[in-house]
C-alpha positions in Angstrom: 77.9 -6.2 54.8 74.2 -7.0 54.4 74.3 -5.5 50.9 76.7 -4.0 48.5 75.8 -1.5 45.7 78.1 -1.6 42.7 77.9 1.8 41.0 78.1 2.4 37.3 79.2 -1.2 36.4 79.3 -4.6 38.1 82.7 -5.1 39.8 84.3 -8.4 39.0 86.0 -8.6 42.4 82.7 -8.7 44.2 81.8 -12.1 42.8 84.8 -14.3 43.3 87.3 -15.6 45.8 86.8 -14.3 49.4 84.5 -11.4 48.3 81.1 -13.3 48.6 81.8 -13.7 52.3 81.8 -9.9 52.8 79.5 -8.4 50.2 76.1 -9.7 51.2 73.4 -9.2 48.5 74.8 -7.5 45.4 73.0 -4.7 43.6 74.0 -2.8 40.5 73.2 0.9 40.1 74.0 2.4 36.7 73.4 5.9 37.9 71.6 6.7 34.7 74.5 5.6 32.4 72.6 2.8 30.7 75.0 2.4 27.7 78.1 2.6 29.8 79.1 -1.0 29.2 79.2 -0.4 25.4 81.7 2.4 26.0 83.6 0.5 28.7 83.2 -3.2 28.0 85.4 -4.2 31.0 88.0 -6.9 31.5 85.5 -9.8 32.2 81.9 -10.7 31.8 79.3 -12.3 34.0 78.4 -15.9 33.0 74.7 -16.0 32.0 72.5 -18.2 29.9 73.3 -16.0 26.9 76.9 -17.4 26.9 75.9 -21.1 26.7 76.2 -23.4 23.8 73.0 -25.0 22.5 72.5 -28.8 22.4 71.2 -30.1 19.1 69.0 -33.1 20.0 66.2 -34.2 17.7 63.6 -36.9 18.1 65.5 -39.1 15.7 69.0 -38.6 17.2 71.0 -41.6 18.3 74.0 -42.1 20.5 76.3 -41.9 17.5 75.3 -38.3 17.1 76.7 -37.2 20.5 80.3 -38.3 20.5 82.5 -40.8 22.4 84.4 -39.7 25.5 87.4 -41.5 27.0 88.0 -41.0 30.7 91.4 -41.8 32.2 90.8 -41.9 36.0 89.3 -43.8 38.9 92.4 -45.9 39.5 93.0 -48.0 42.6 91.2 -46.7 45.6 89.7 -43.7 43.8 87.2 -45.6 41.5 84.4 -43.3 42.7 86.0 -40.3 41.1 86.1 -41.9 37.7 82.6 -43.2 38.0 81.2 -39.8 39.0 82.9 -38.2 36.0 81.6 -40.9 33.7 78.0 -40.6 34.9 78.2 -36.8 34.7 79.4 -37.0 31.1 76.5 -39.3 30.2 74.0 -37.0 32.0 75.4 -34.1 30.0 74.4 -36.0 26.9 77.5 -37.8 25.7 76.7 -40.7 23.3 79.2 -43.2 24.8 81.7 -43.1 27.6 84.8 -45.3 27.9 86.5 -45.5 31.3 90.1 -46.6 31.7 90.0 -47.0 35.4 87.9 -49.1 37.8 87.4 -52.8 37.6 84.1 -54.0 36.0 82.5 -54.9 39.4 82.8 -51.2 40.4 82.1 -49.6 37.1 78.6 -48.1 36.2 76.7 -50.4 33.9 76.3 -47.7 31.3 80.1 -47.2 30.9 82.4 -49.1 28.6 85.6 -50.4 30.3 89.1 -50.0 29.0 91.9 -52.1 30.5 94.9 -50.3 32.0 97.2 -51.4 29.2 99.0 -48.7 27.3 98.6 -50.4 24.0 94.9 -50.9 24.5 94.6 -47.3 25.6 96.4 -46.1 22.4 94.1 -48.2 20.2 91.0 -46.8 21.9 92.1 -43.3 21.1 91.2 -44.0 17.5 87.6 -44.6 18.5 86.8 -41.6 20.6 86.2 -37.9 20.0 87.8 -36.4 23.2 89.5 -37.3 26.4 89.0 -36.4 30.1 92.1 -37.3 32.2 92.7 -36.9 35.9 89.8 -37.6 38.2 91.1 -40.1 40.8 94.0 -41.1 38.6 96.9 -41.2 41.1 100.6 -40.8 40.3 101.4 -43.9 38.1 99.8 -42.9 34.8 102.5 -40.8 33.2 102.6 -42.9 30.0 98.9 -42.7 29.6 98.8 -39.0 30.2 101.7 -38.4 27.7 99.7 -40.3 25.0 96.6 -38.2 25.7 98.7 -35.1 25.5 100.4 -35.8 22.2 97.2 -37.0 20.6 95.2 -34.5 18.5 92.0 -35.3 20.5 90.4 -32.4 22.5 91.6 -32.9 26.1 90.1 -31.9 29.5 92.7 -32.1 32.3 91.5 -32.3 36.0 93.0 -33.2 39.3 96.0 -35.7 38.9 96.1 -34.8 35.2 96.9 -31.2 36.2 99.5 -32.4 38.8 101.2 -34.3 36.0 101.2 -31.3 33.8 102.8 -29.1 36.4 105.9 -31.5 36.4 105.9 -32.7 32.9 108.2 -31.5 30.1 105.9 -31.3 27.1 105.6 -29.2 24.0 102.7 -26.8 23.5 99.6 -28.8 22.8 98.2 -28.5 19.3 94.8 -29.9 20.1 92.1 -28.2 22.3 93.0 -28.1 26.0 90.6 -27.3 28.9 92.1 -27.3 32.4 89.9 -27.4 35.5 92.1 -26.6 38.6 91.0 -25.7 42.1 93.1 -22.9 43.6 95.7 -25.3 45.1 96.3 -27.0 41.8 96.5 -23.6 40.1 99.1 -22.5 42.6 101.2 -25.6 41.7 100.8 -25.0 38.0 101.9 -21.4 38.0 104.4 -21.9 40.9 103.2 -19.0 43.0 100.7 -17.9 45.5 97.4 -16.8 44.1 96.7 -13.3 45.4 94.6 -12.3 42.4 92.4 -14.9 40.7 92.2 -13.0 37.4 96.0 -12.7 37.2 96.2 -16.4 37.9 93.9 -17.5 35.1 95.8 -15.2 32.7 99.0 -16.9 33.7 97.6 -20.4 33.3 96.6 -19.5 29.8 99.9 -17.8 29.0 102.0 -20.7 30.2 100.0 -23.7 29.0 97.7 -22.3 26.3 94.1 -23.6 26.1 91.0 -22.6 28.1 90.8 -22.7 31.9 88.3 -23.1 34.7 89.6 -21.8 38.0 87.2 -23.3 40.5 86.1 -21.9 43.8 83.5 -19.3 44.9 82.8 -17.3 41.8 84.4 -19.7 39.4 86.4 -18.0 36.6 86.4 -19.4 33.0 88.8 -18.3 30.3 88.0 -18.8 26.7 89.9 -17.9 23.6 89.5 -14.1 24.1 87.4 -13.5 27.2 87.2 -14.2 31.0 83.8 -15.0 32.5 82.8 -14.8 36.1 80.2 -17.3 37.4 78.0 -15.3 39.8 77.4 -18.3 42.1 79.1 -18.9 45.4 77.7 -21.4 47.9 79.1 -24.1 50.2 76.5 -26.5 48.9 79.1 -27.5 46.2 81.9 -27.9 48.9 81.7 -31.6 48.9 84.0 -34.4 47.8 83.4 -35.4 44.2 81.8 -32.1 42.9 85.0 -31.4 40.9 84.8 -34.8 39.3 81.2 -34.1 38.3 82.1 -30.8 36.8 85.0 -32.4 34.8 82.6 -35.0 33.5 80.0 -32.4 32.5 82.7 -30.5 30.5 84.0 -33.7 28.9 80.4 -34.8 28.0 79.6 -31.5 26.5 82.9 -31.4 24.6 82.1 -34.8 23.1 79.0 -33.3 21.6 80.9 -30.5 20.0 79.0 -27.8 21.9 80.7 -24.4 21.3 81.2 -23.5 24.9 81.7 -26.7 26.9 83.5 -25.1 29.9 81.1 -22.2 30.3 78.1 -24.5 29.9 79.4 -27.1 32.3 80.1 -24.6 35.0 76.6 -23.0 34.6 74.8 -26.4 34.6 76.5 -27.5 37.8 75.6 -24.1 39.5 72.1 -24.3 38.3 71.7 -27.9 39.6 72.9 -26.7 43.0 70.6 -23.6 42.9 67.6 -25.9 42.4 68.5 -27.7 45.6 68.9 -24.4 47.5 65.4 -23.4 46.3 64.1 -26.7 47.7 65.6 -25.9 51.1 68.7 -28.1 50.9 72.0 -26.8 52.2 74.2 -29.8 51.8 74.3 -32.5 49.1 76.3 -35.5 47.9 78.2 -34.9 44.6 76.1 -37.6 43.0 73.0 -35.7 43.9 74.1 -33.0 41.4 73.4 -35.4 38.5 69.8 -35.7 39.5 69.2 -32.1 38.6 71.2 -31.8 35.4 68.2 -32.4 33.2 66.3 -29.8 35.1 69.2 -27.4 34.7 69.1 -28.0 30.9 
């Protein structure tokens, strides 16, 4: 279709999954029932600026005000994934970022290195406010992931961290958990084909607890009591490393104790991409997203 008119209320299925390929431009016609959403609040909400947490940054703020994030990732041949996540976290405003991953020669100068030693890793846990585990991590980090899981630190799990969770035998996590799977990872986590993205994100939350970001066209975000639909679908974000950037944004926002780190991270990445689209770009590198994060803020 060139255009689709959603009558009475916006329809959640028009924004996510395969739908954007077929709907064309979306319009909403309330048919005169302007207060309908108060009577029928629906089962999800569109993600807008109203849902975002506010950053508290003053002229006299210093790095100690914005938290310390520990990233577990960028191992072996995937150093770039950890580095992208680390730079995204700093761009999101994190005070300090520690990276247990790439060697010093490959690590960004602004990032603090942590050796891949389980005892050193455990000692660093006492210095940080939250953890991001998974970008470019590989399959040999079970001990590290277990320590991250049993800690009381807020934890963002992405990529190989999610693959570990799908196979691990662990108790329900007491600390905050945010998972950021793409559809393939979500399929592995719930052990079934994803025919309905809304059902899938409900099952992720039911099985593992925590909050979830189901990536893809029209990303879904589950919070403690609501599901939000990101009304952005464009292949400009279909590039290697964009998921690492999103995970870093969420981790960086979480370190600052922003109320809605998952919602805000998803919105910021979409807004950064939207700026490129307005400038006439149709393809970008994942690292390019970082250049527009301040503009998005």
